[in-house]
C-alpha positions in Angstrom: 4.1 6.9 -3.0 5.3 8.8 -6.0 3.4 10.5 -8.9 5.6 11.5 -11.8 6.9 15.1 -11.6 6.0 15.7 -8.0 7.0 19.0 -6.4 8.4 18.0 -3.0 10.2 21.1 -1.7 8.5 21.5 1.7 8.2 17.9 2.6 11.9 17.0 1.9 13.2 20.1 3.6 11.5 19.4 6.9 12.3 15.7 7.6 15.6 16.0 9.4 14.4 16.6 12.9 10.9 15.0 13.0 9.8 11.7 14.4 6.6 9.7 14.2 4.4 8.7 17.1 1.7 6.1 17.7 -1.8 7.3 18.5 -4.7 5.5 20.1 -8.4 6.5 20.4 -11.0 5.3 23.0 -13.8 2.9 22.2 -17.4 3.5 23.1 -19.0 1.9 26.2 -22.3 0.0 26.0 -22.9 -0.8 29.6 -22.5 -3.7 32.0 -18.8 -3.8 31.5 -19.2 -5.0 28.0 -18.1 -2.5 25.3 -18.9 -1.9 21.7 -15.6 -1.3 19.9 -15.5 2.1 18.4 -16.3 2.2 14.7 -13.3 4.5 14.0 -10.1 5.7 15.6 -10.9 9.4 15.4 -8.4 10.4 12.7 -8.8 14.1 11.9 -9.3 13.4 8.2 -10.8 9.9 8.2 -12.5 9.5 11.6 -14.2 6.2 10.8 -11.1 4.4 9.5 -9.9 1.7 11.8 -11.8 0.3 14.8 -11.4 0.3 18.5 -11.4 -2.5 21.1 -9.0 -5.0 19.5 -5.6 -5.4 18.0 -5.3 -7.4 14.8 -2.4 -9.8 14.9 -2.7 -11.8 11.6 -4.7 -11.9 8.4 -5.1 -15.1 6.4 -6.6 -14.1 3.1 -7.9 -16.9 0.9 -9.2 -15.4 -2.3 -10.1 -16.7 -5.7 -10.3 -14.2 -8.6 -11.4 -14.6 -12.2 -10.5 -11.7 -14.5 -13.0 -12.8 -17.1 -15.9 -11.9 -14.7 -14.0 -9.6 -12.3 -15.5 -11.7 -9.4 -13.7 -12.4 -6.2 -14.6 -15.0 -3.6 -12.8 -14.6 -0.3 -12.5 -16.1 3.2 -10.7 -13.8 5.6 -9.5 -15.2 8.9 -8.5 -12.5 11.3 -6.6 -13.3 14.5 -6.8 -10.5 17.1 -6.6 -9.7 20.8 -9.3 -7.8 22.6 -8.0 -4.6 24.2 -11.2 -4.2 26.2 -14.2 -6.5 27.0 -16.3 -6.6 23.9 -19.9 -7.4 23.1 -19.4 -6.3 19.5 -16.7 -4.9 17.3 -16.4 -3.4 13.8 -14.4 -4.3 10.7 -13.9 -1.9 7.8 -15.4 -3.5 4.6 -17.2 -2.0 1.7 -18.9 -3.4 -1.4 -19.3 -7.1 -2.2 -21.6 -9.5 -0.3 -21.0 -10.9 3.1 -22.1 -14.6 3.3 -21.3 -15.4 6.9 -19.3 -14.4 9.9 -18.0 -16.6 12.7 -16.1 -15.8 15.9 -14.0 -18.6 17.5 -15.9 -21.1 15.4 -19.4 -20.0 16.4 -21.8 -18.2 14.0 -22.0 -14.5 14.9 -24.6 -11.9 14.2 -23.5 -9.1 11.9 -24.8 -5.9 10.2 -23.5 -3.4 7.7 -23.8 0.3 7.9 -22.5 3.5 6.2 -21.2 1.3 3.3 -18.0 1.0 5.2 -18.6 -0.7 8.6 -19.2 -4.4 9.2 -20.4 -4.7 12.8 -19.9 -8.2 14.4 -21.7 -9.4 17.6 -20.1 -12.7 18.8 -22.2 -15.3 20.6 -20.2 -14.7 23.8 -18.6 -11.6 24.9 -14.8 -11.3 24.5 -13.0 -10.6 27.7 -10.2 -8.1 27.6 -6.9 -9.7 26.7 -8.5 -12.7 25.0 -7.2 -13.8 21.7 -10.0 -14.5 19.2 -10.4 -15.4 15.5 -13.0 -14.0 13.1 -13.8 -15.7 9.8 -15.7 -13.7 7.2 -16.9 -15.3 3.9 -17.7 -12.9 1.1 -17.8 -12.5 -2.7 -18.5 -10.0 -5.4 -16.8 -7.6 -7.7 -14.2 -5.5 -5.8 -14.7 -1.8 -6.3 -12.1 0.5 -7.7 -11.9 3.5 -5.4 -11.6 6.9 -7.1 -9.8 9.8 -5.5 -11.5 13.0 -6.6 -9.4 15.4 -4.5 -7.6 16.8 -7.5 -10.2 18.6 -9.7 -10.5 17.1 -13.2 -8.0 14.4 -12.4 -9.9 11.4 -11.0 -7.3 8.9 -9.7 -8.2 5.2 -9.4 -6.7 3.2 -6.5 -7.4 0.1 -4.5 -8.4 -2.9 -6.6 -7.8 -1.7 -10.2 -9.0 -4.1 -12.8 -6.6 -4.7 -15.7 -6.9 -6.6 -19.0 -5.3 -9.7 -17.5 -6.1 -9.4 -13.8 -5.8 -6.6 -11.2 -3.2 -4.3 -9.7 -3.8 -3.6 -6.0 -2.6 -0.3 -4.6 -4.7 0.6 -1.6 -3.4 3.9 0.0 -5.2 5.2 2.0 -8.3 3.1 2.4 -8.6 0.9 -0.7 -8.0 -2.4 1.1 -11.6 -2.4 2.5 -12.7 -3.0 -1.1 -11.2 -6.5 -1.2 -11.0 -7.8 2.4 -12.4 -6.9 5.8 -9.9 -5.4 8.2 -9.0 -2.9 10.9 -8.0 -0.3 8.4 -5.5 2.0 10.1 -1.7 2.3 9.7 -1.0 1.8 13.4 -2.7 -1.5 13.7 -0.1 -3.6 11.9 -0.4 -7.3 11.5 1.3 -10.3 9.8 -0.3 -11.5 6.5 -0.7 -14.8 4.7 -2.1 -14.7 1.2 -3.6 -17.8 -0.6 -4.6 -16.6 -4.1 -6.2 -18.8 -6.7 -6.3 -17.5 -10.3 -6.7 -19.0 -13.8 -3.7 -21.1 -14.8 -1.2 -19.0 -16.7 -1.6 -16.0 -14.4 0.6 -15.1 -11.5 -0.5 -13.7 -8.2 2.1 -11.5 -6.4 1.8 -10.5 -2.8 4.0 -9.3 0.1 6.7 -11.2 1.7 8.1 -14.7 0.8 6.7 -17.0 -1.9 5.8 -20.1 0.0 4.9 -22.0 -3.2 2.4 -22.4 -6.0 0.5 -25.3 -7.4 -1.7 -25.8 -10.5 -4.6 -28.1 -10.5 -6.6 -28.3 -13.7 -7.3 -24.8 -14.9 -6.5 -23.0 -11.6 -3.2 -22.1 -9.9 -2.9 -21.2 -6.3 -0.1 -18.9 -5.1 0.9 -18.7 -1.4 2.8 -15.7 0.0 3.7 -15.0 3.6 4.7 -11.7 5.3 5.4 -12.5 8.9 6.6 -9.0 9.8 3.8 -6.7 10.9 2.4 -4.5 8.1 0.0 -1.6 7.9 -3.0 -3.2 6.0 -3.1 -0.6 3.3 0.2 -1.9 2.1 -1.1 -5.4 1.4 -1.3 -6.4 -2.3 -2.6 -9.4 -4.3 -1.7 -8.2 -7.8 -2.7 -10.6 -10.5 -1.7 -10.9 -14.2 0.8 -12.2 -16.6 4.2 -11.5 -15.2 7.8 -12.6 -15.6 8.5 -13.5 -12.0 12.1 -13.8 -10.9 13.5 -14.8 -7.6 17.1 -14.1 -6.7 19.3 -12.8 -3.9 21.2 -9.6 -3.6 25.0 -9.6 -2.9 24.1 -9.3 0.8 21.8 -12.4 0.6 18.4 -10.6 0.7 15.7 -12.7 -1.1 14.1 -10.6 -3.9 11.1 -11.2 -6.1 10.6 -9.0 -9.2 7.5 -9.3 -11.4 7.5 -7.5 -14.7 4.6 -7.4 -17.2 5.9 -8.9 -20.5 3.8 -6.5 -22.5 6.3 -3.8 -21.5 9.1 -5.3 -23.6 7.1 -4.4 -26.8 6.7 -0.7 -25.9 9.5 1.7 -26.6 10.5 4.0 -23.8 10.5 6.9 -26.3 7.4 6.6 -28.5 9.1 9.0 -31.0 12.1 6.6 -31.3 11.1 3.0 -32.0 14.8 2.0 -31.6 14.9 3.2 -28.0 15.0 0.6 -25.2 11.6 -0.8 -24.2 9.8 0.2 -21.0 10.5 -3.3 -19.8 14.2 -3.0 -20.4 14.5 0.3 -18.6 12.5 -1.2 -15.7 14.8 -4.2 -15.6 17.8 -1.9 -15.4 16.4 0.0 -12.5 15.3 -3.1 -10.6 18.7 -4.6 -11.1 20.1 -1.8 -8.9 17.8 -2.6 -6.0 20.5 -4.4 -4.0 22.9 -1.4 -4.6 20.1 1.1 -3.6 19.2 -0.8 -0.5 22.9 -0.9 0.5 23.1 2.9 0.0 19.9 3.5 2.0 21.0 1.1 4.8 24.2 3.1 5.3 22.1 6.2 6.0 18.9 4.9 7.6 20.0 1.7 9.3 19.5 -2.0 8.4 16.8 -2.8 5.9 13.8 -3.6 8.1 12.4 -6.6 6.2 13.4 -10.1 5.2 12.5 -9.9 1.5 12.4 -7.3 -1.2 11.5 -6.7 -4.8 9.0 -4.9 -7.0 6.1 -5.3 -9.4 6.0 -3.4 -12.7 2.6 -3.6 -14.5 1.3 -2.4 -17.8 -1.8 -0.9 -16.3 -3.2 2.1 -18.1 -5.3 3.2 -15.1 -2.4 3.2 -12.7 -1.0 6.7 -12.3 1.2 6.4 -9.2 3.8 4.1 -7.6 3.1 2.7 -4.1 5.5 1.3 -1.5 3.7 -1.9 -0.7 5.7 -3.5 2.1 8.6 -5.6 0.5 7.0 -5.3 -2.9 6.5 -1.8 -4.3 4.3 -1.5 -7.4 5.4 0.7 -10.3 3.4 1.7 -13.4 5.4 0.5 -16.5 4.8 3.9 -18.1 7.1 5.6 -15.6 10.2 3.8 -16.8 11.0 6.1 -19.8 14.5 7.0 -18.7 17.1 5.1 -16.7 17.9 8.0 -14.4 14.2 8.7 -13.6 13.6 5.0 -13.2 16.4 4.7 -10.7 15.1 7.7 -8.7 11.6 6.1 -8.7 13.0 2.9 -7.2 15.0 4.8 -4.7 11.9 6.7 -3.6 9.8 3.6 -3.1 12.5 1.6 -1.4 13.1 4.5 1.0 9.5 4.1 2.0 10.3 0.7 3.4 11.9 2.5 6.3 9.7 5.6 6.3 6.0 4.7 5.9 6.3 1.0 6.1 8.6 0.1 9.0 7.8 3.5 10.7 4.1 4.0 10.2 2.0 7.1 10.3 0.1 7.9 13.5 -2.3 10.1 11.6 -3.0 10.5 7.9 -2.4 14.3 8.1 1.3 13.5 8.6 1.7 12.0 5.2 4.3 14.6 4.4 6.7 12.7 6.7 6.5 9.6 4.5 7.0 11.5 1.4 9.6 13.9 2.8 12.0 11.2 3.8 11.5 9.4 0.5 12.1 12.5 -1.6 15.2 13.4 0.5 16.5 9.9 -0.2 16.1 10.7 -4.0 18.2 13.8 -3.5 20.9 11.9 -1.6 21.0 9.3 -4.4 21.1 12.0 -7.0 24.2 13.4 -5.3 25.9 10.0 -5.4 25.0 9.8 -9.1 26.4 13.2 -9.9 23.0 14.9 -10.5 23.6 17.7 -7.9 23.7 18.1 -4.2 20.5 18.1 -2.1 21.1 21.8 -1.5 21.3 22.5 -5.2 18.1 20.5 -5.8 16.4 22.4 -3.0 17.5 25.7 -4.4 16.3 24.8 -7.9 12.8 24.0 -6.6 12.7 27.1 -4.4 13.5 29.4 -7.3 10.7 27.8 -9.4 7.9 28.7 -6.9 6.9 32.3 -6.8 6.2 34.1 -3.5 2.5 34.3 -4.3 2.1 30.7 -5.3 -0.7 28.9 -3.4 1.9 26.2 -2.7 3.0 28.3 0.3 -0.5 28.4 1.7 -0.5 24.7 2.7 0.1 23.9 6.4 2.6 21.1 6.0 1.5 19.1 9.0 -2.2 19.6 8.4 -2.7 20.1 4.6 -6.3 19.1 4.4 -7.6 16.1 2.5 -7.5 17.8 -1.0 -3.7 18.3 -0.6 -2.8 15.2 1.3 -1.3 13.7 -1.8 -0.8 16.7 -4.0 0.4 20.3 -4.0 -2.1 23.1 -4.7 0.1 25.3 -6.8 0.5 23.4 -10.0 4.2 23.4 -9.8 3.9 19.7 -10.7 1.3 17.0 -10.6 2.0 16.5 -6.9 2.2 13.8 -4.4 -0.8 11.5 -4.2 
């Protein structure tokens, strides 16, 4: 994730010798050899995120969305495997109305609590090792989550409503606003998206475009991401887009979606003759194949089977996010070709660090951002912008010895500084 002008001195300097690990947390027992899956995985910052007792394997999300009313109707089919014998288990889900829940075709009892937990009691207990399928039918208006960790700078995320649809950027827990899930980075799963929208609009998700079909006034778009994905990286961004499919010189299938409104907005508002935001974005997206080749030579083969990006004219979107195979960028960030290229480098580097290699705990966010920032510095050296050491030294000189920036414990910054620095040296990481 990248917010314009972020100060990334510490996170980039510490990435060279650090590795990620996978963590697990125990579930709670309920007697008789039948357990209640824990309502959270015990994360230090977000203890109720994620759920114990099962491993999600695949999400089939069938959603219908109408921007005119902001209403979404969904059917989530979740395939999972029990990791202990369960008499009940939890899903993360907030807002909207649950209409029904079924487990393996049988109606299940369910309850909601703490505005975040959906507790499901199947008709028959689920033995350890058993594969099972949960179907949740729901509808309503998806919430837009607001990050208030930075004083006086409320930051919308999750399902962000736009003038022609929605842009979906869910880090860290915004996904629970639009589908029920096991919401923790270590429980990766494959995803299939079947998204129905008014004809004339495009729905863009992760992975490969399987197809789309228009019937009457509605168009259904089907996307499939077979490679396991942390659920906060899922997107179903909807709007008017120029959608382009092509292959890189190495044969990688790419999908780029750019909001056509951006071609009418000059990158420099003081110079109407300057290239448009859309033209600058196109130039940076055109270098994705080149950038992926550069990163592959340093970090190993690209970890996924498709790539691309989404650039939206969304006034309430203030950060870019590395959604797996399909990063999302605010159109307003493409004011300069050099900065645009660095932005794309950053989000594509996250495909290795953050997406393929997932966080074990949210407090280790600096690892994601550190590698991605370091990748920017490496690219900058290639482009003649200065060596990584020179960039490091420049940042170091800007931050005074008494700056509160230095008070942050990098591996345990606290929620207020998880995505931003405290010193005001820049707007910070989200």
